[in-house]
C-alpha positions, -999 to +999 in steps of 0.1 A: +565+779+496+550+757+523+543+720+519+509+705+523+521+689+556+531+724+569+500+742+556+476+719+575+500+712+605+502+675+596+539+676+605+529+683+641+499+660+645+475+640+623+438+647+628+412+620+630+400+629+595+435+629+580+425+602+554+394+622+542+414+654+541+441+638+520+415+621+497+401+656+492+436+669+481+440+640+457+406+647+442+418+681+431+437+662+403+468+685+405+500+675+387+534+690+393+557+694+363+587+699+385+582+674+414+577+643+393+591+631+360+564+608+347+526+614+348+524+652+343+487+655+334+454+636+338+458+624+302+494+613+307+485+594+339+464+569+318+496+552+306+506+545+342+476+523+350+482+494+374+472+460+360+465+431+384+483+400+370+478+364+379+505+346+398+519+312+389+491+295+408+465+316+389+455+338+419+455+376+416+488+392+425+488+416+455+514+438+438+505+466+415+533+486+400+514+515+384+538+512+355+513+507+327+498+476+311+532+467+295+551+475+328+574+499+309+565+533+324+587+548+350+584+579+372+610+598+393+604+621+422+628+650+415+628+668+449+636+655+484+608+656+509+575+639+518+553+631+488+516+620+489+507+590+467+472+591+451+455+566+429+421+563+411+401+534+425+376+532+396+387+536+359+366+533+327+373+510+298+394+538+284+416+538+315+402+572+326+393+579+362+355+577+362+351+606+387+374+629+405+358+615+437+375+582+429+409+596+436+421+583+469+451+590+492+473+558+494+501+571+517+532+592+522+566+584+508+598+601+520+623+609+494 
């Protein structure tokens, strides 16, 4: 099985439209049951919402943990390799992604 990086030759060179290509992959809303212990479906991902808290001087924090509104949700990447991190930029009052087009690629993390 080839990784996304190998499939599109991103491991050799990143194209100028890398961000939009990765956004497109995120917008497919695929979840792996074996890669990550944590959000395993679109429904389950709702409990991992990031909440912007105020700091001690009442300014918005720049840190968002994506660990739920009570900051008690955890996730574990189970396999070594490079993992793409995606997030939904616009959620509804019910904490659901308003559109699959709002899923964005945030970056890569090496495990």
